[in-house]
PyMOL commands that place a pseudoatom at each C-alpha (Angstrom):
pseudoatom trace, name=CA, resn=MET, resi=1, chain=A, elem=C, hetatm=0, pos=[-177.663, 59.021, -15.504]
pseudoatom trace, name=CA, resn=ASP, resi=2, chain=A, elem=C, hetatm=0, pos=[-177.448, 61.581, -12.720]
pseudoatom trace, name=CA, resn=ALA, resi=3, chain=A, elem=C, hetatm=0, pos=[-180.315, 62.698, -10.464]
pseudoatom trace, name=CA, resn=ILE, resi=4, chain=A, elem=C, hetatm=0, pos=[-181.045, 65.837, -12.497]
pseudoatom trace, name=CA, resn=GLN, resi=5, chain=A, elem=C, hetatm=0, pos=[-181.362, 63.908, -15.757]
pseudoatom trace, name=CA, resn=ARG, resi=6, chain=A, elem=C, hetatm=0, pos=[-183.465, 61.224, -14.066]
pseudoatom trace, name=CA, resn=PHE, resi=7, chain=A, elem=C, hetatm=0, pos=[-185.781, 63.877, -12.574]
pseudoatom trace, name=CA, resn=ALA, resi=8, chain=A, elem=C, hetatm=0, pos=[-186.077, 65.576, -15.977]
pseudoatom trace, name=CA, resn=MET, resi=9, chain=A, elem=C, hetatm=0, pos=[-186.912, 62.327, -17.771]
pseudoatom trace, name=CA, resn=ASN, resi=10, chain=A, elem=C, hetatm=0, pos=[-189.480, 61.263, -15.169]
pseudoatom trace, name=CA, resn=MET, resi=11, chain=A, elem=C, hetatm=0, pos=[-190.994, 64.752, -15.076]
pseudoatom trace, name=CA, resn=LYS, resi=12, chain=A, elem=C, hetatm=0, pos=[-191.472, 64.824, -18.845]
pseudoatom trace, name=CA, resn=ARG, resi=13, chain=A, elem=C, hetatm=0, pos=[-192.862, 61.274, -18.923]
pseudoatom trace, name=CA, resn=THR, resi=14, chain=A, elem=C, hetatm=0, pos=[-195.335, 62.031, -16.110]
pseudoatom trace, name=CA, resn=ARG, resi=15, chain=A, elem=C, hetatm=0, pos=[-196.392, 65.308, -17.719]
pseudoatom trace, name=CA, resn=LYS, resi=16, chain=A, elem=C, hetatm=0, pos=[-197.052, 63.597, -21.061]
pseudoatom trace, name=CA, resn=ILE, resi=17, chain=A, elem=C, hetatm=0, pos=[-198.901, 60.654, -19.485]
pseudoatom trace, name=CA, resn=ASN, resi=18, chain=A, elem=C, hetatm=0, pos=[-201.192, 63.164, -17.789]
pseudoatom trace, name=CA, resn=ASN, resi=19, chain=A, elem=C, hetatm=0, pos=[-201.567, 65.133, -21.026]
pseudoatom trace, name=CA, resn=ILE, resi=20, chain=A, elem=C, hetatm=0, pos=[-200.338, 68.376, -19.432]
pseudoatom trace, name=CA, resn=SER, resi=21, chain=A, elem=C, hetatm=0, pos=[-198.499, 71.017, -21.456]
pseudoatom trace, name=CA, resn=GLN, resi=22, chain=A, elem=C, hetatm=0, pos=[-195.449, 72.806, -20.111]
pseudoatom trace, name=CA, resn=ASP, resi=23, chain=A, elem=C, hetatm=0, pos=[-197.566, 75.960, -19.964]
pseudoatom trace, name=CA, resn=GLU, resi=24, chain=A, elem=C, hetatm=0, pos=[-200.203, 74.202, -17.871]
pseudoatom trace, name=CA, resn=LEU, resi=25, chain=A, elem=C, hetatm=0, pos=[-197.570, 72.728, -15.577]
pseudoatom trace, name=CA, resn=ALA, resi=26, chain=A, elem=C, hetatm=0, pos=[-196.070, 76.187, -15.127]
pseudoatom trace, name=CA, resn=HIS, resi=27, chain=A, elem=C, hetatm=0, pos=[-199.505, 77.548, -14.230]
pseudoatom trace, name=CA, resn=ARG, resi=28, chain=A, elem=C, hetatm=0, pos=[-200.237, 74.719, -11.764]
pseudoatom trace, name=CA, resn=SER, resi=29, chain=A, elem=C, hetatm=0, pos=[-196.853, 75.023, -10.084]
pseudoatom trace, name=CA, resn=GLY, resi=30, chain=A, elem=C, hetatm=0, pos=[-196.563, 78.816, -10.065]
pseudoatom trace, name=CA, resn=LEU, resi=31, chain=A, elem=C, hetatm=0, pos=[-193.188, 78.540, -11.803]
pseudoatom trace, name=CA, resn=HIS, resi=32, chain=A, elem=C, hetatm=0, pos=[-192.235, 80.261, -15.054]
pseudoatom trace, name=CA, resn=ARG, resi=33, chain=A, elem=C, hetatm=0, pos=[-192.782, 78.363, -18.306]
pseudoatom trace, name=CA, resn=THR, resi=34, chain=A, elem=C, hetatm=0, pos=[-189.149, 78.751, -19.397]
pseudoatom trace, name=CA, resn=TYR, resi=35, chain=A, elem=C, hetatm=0, pos=[-188.010, 77.407, -16.016]
pseudoatom trace, name=CA, resn=ILE, resi=36, chain=A, elem=C, hetatm=0, pos=[-190.216, 74.318, -16.457]
pseudoatom trace, name=CA, resn=GLY, resi=37, chain=A, elem=C, hetatm=0, pos=[-188.747, 73.747, -19.928]
pseudoatom trace, name=CA, resn=SER, resi=38, chain=A, elem=C, hetatm=0, pos=[-185.168, 74.062, -18.749]
pseudoatom trace, name=CA, resn=VAL, resi=39, chain=A, elem=C, hetatm=0, pos=[-185.792, 71.681, -15.828]
pseudoatom trace, name=CA, resn=GLU, resi=40, chain=A, elem=C, hetatm=0, pos=[-187.362, 69.180, -18.216]
pseudoatom trace, name=CA, resn=ARG, resi=41, chain=A, elem=C, hetatm=0, pos=[-184.301, 69.368, -20.476]
pseudoatom trace, name=CA, resn=GLY, resi=42, chain=A, elem=C, hetatm=0, pos=[-182.012, 68.765, -17.488]
pseudoatom trace, name=CA, resn=GLU, resi=43, chain=A, elem=C, hetatm=0, pos=[-180.429, 72.206, -17.778]
pseudoatom trace, name=CA, resn=ARG, resi=44, chain=A, elem=C, hetatm=0, pos=[-181.307, 73.352, -14.240]
pseudoatom trace, name=CA, resn=ASN, resi=45, chain=A, elem=C, hetatm=0, pos=[-179.979, 72.289, -10.892]
pseudoatom trace, name=CA, resn=LEU, resi=46, chain=A, elem=C, hetatm=0, pos=[-183.352, 72.809, -9.266]
pseudoatom trace, name=CA, resn=THR, resi=47, chain=A, elem=C, hetatm=0, pos=[-183.962, 73.228, -5.566]
pseudoatom trace, name=CA, resn=LEU, resi=48, chain=A, elem=C, hetatm=0, pos=[-185.629, 70.571, -3.507]
pseudoatom trace, name=CA, resn=ARG, resi=49, chain=A, elem=C, hetatm=0, pos=[-188.468, 73.015, -2.854]
pseudoatom trace, name=CA, resn=ASN, resi=50, chain=A, elem=C, hetatm=0, pos=[-189.132, 73.497, -6.584]
pseudoatom trace, name=CA, resn=ALA, resi=51, chain=A, elem=C, hetatm=0, pos=[-188.841, 69.754, -7.204]
pseudoatom trace, name=CA, resn=GLU, resi=52, chain=A, elem=C, hetatm=0, pos=[-191.524, 69.219, -4.584]
pseudoatom trace, name=CA, resn=VAL, resi=53, chain=A, elem=C, hetatm=0, pos=[-193.737, 71.930, -6.134]
pseudoatom trace, name=CA, resn=ILE, resi=54, chain=A, elem=C, hetatm=0, pos=[-193.418, 70.292, -9.558]
pseudoatom trace, name=CA, resn=ALA, resi=55, chain=A, elem=C, hetatm=0, pos=[-194.238, 66.855, -8.141]
pseudoatom trace, name=CA, resn=LYS, resi=56, chain=A, elem=C, hetatm=0, pos=[-197.359, 68.230, -6.455]
pseudoatom trace, name=CA, resn=ALA, resi=57, chain=A, elem=C, hetatm=0, pos=[-198.433, 70.011, -9.668]
pseudoatom trace, name=CA, resn=LEU, resi=58, chain=A, elem=C, hetatm=0, pos=[-198.079, 66.671, -11.489]
pseudoatom trace, name=CA, resn=SER, resi=59, chain=A, elem=C, hetatm=0, pos=[-200.071, 64.876, -8.749]
pseudoatom trace, name=CA, resn=THR, resi=60, chain=A, elem=C, hetatm=0, pos=[-197.168, 62.584, -7.992]
pseudoatom trace, name=CA, resn=THR, resi=61, chain=A, elem=C, hetatm=0, pos=[-194.473, 62.266, -5.363]
pseudoatom trace, name=CA, resn=LEU, resi=62, chain=A, elem=C, hetatm=0, pos=[-190.952, 63.565, -5.316]
pseudoatom trace, name=CA, resn=ALA, resi=63, chain=A, elem=C, hetatm=0, pos=[-189.802, 59.968, -4.855]
pseudoatom trace, name=CA, resn=ALA, resi=64, chain=A, elem=C, hetatm=0, pos=[-191.496, 58.968, -8.112]
pseudoatom trace, name=CA, resn=LEU, resi=65, chain=A, elem=C, hetatm=0, pos=[-189.717, 61.743, -10.002]
pseudoatom trace, name=CA, resn=VAL, resi=66, chain=A, elem=C, hetatm=0, pos=[-186.263, 60.673, -8.804]
pseudoatom trace, name=CA, resn=SER, resi=67, chain=A, elem=C, hetatm=0, pos=[-186.924, 56.945, -9.111]
pseudoatom trace, name=CA, resn=ASN, resi=68, chain=A, elem=C, hetatm=0, pos=[-184.879, 54.689, -11.408]
pseudoatom trace, name=CA, resn=ASP, resi=69, chain=A, elem=C, hetatm=0, pos=[-188.027, 52.859, -12.557]
for i in range(1, 69): cmd.bond("trace and resi %d" % i, "trace and resi %d" % (i + 1))
show_as sticks, trace
zoom trace
């Protein structure tokens, strides 16, 4: 599994654990809803800046979203 797929999987898992919709995550992060969906499906090669914004919106760390755990 590459870093993008790992980020996507961890992002989706964290979002669901926190009971946050993609729409709500988009609102919290200031990113577009379709962008959030494509990142979550592993279709985007997102920037480090956007990865950090998503982590903050999920109340987690960037390290947690790229972790192998």
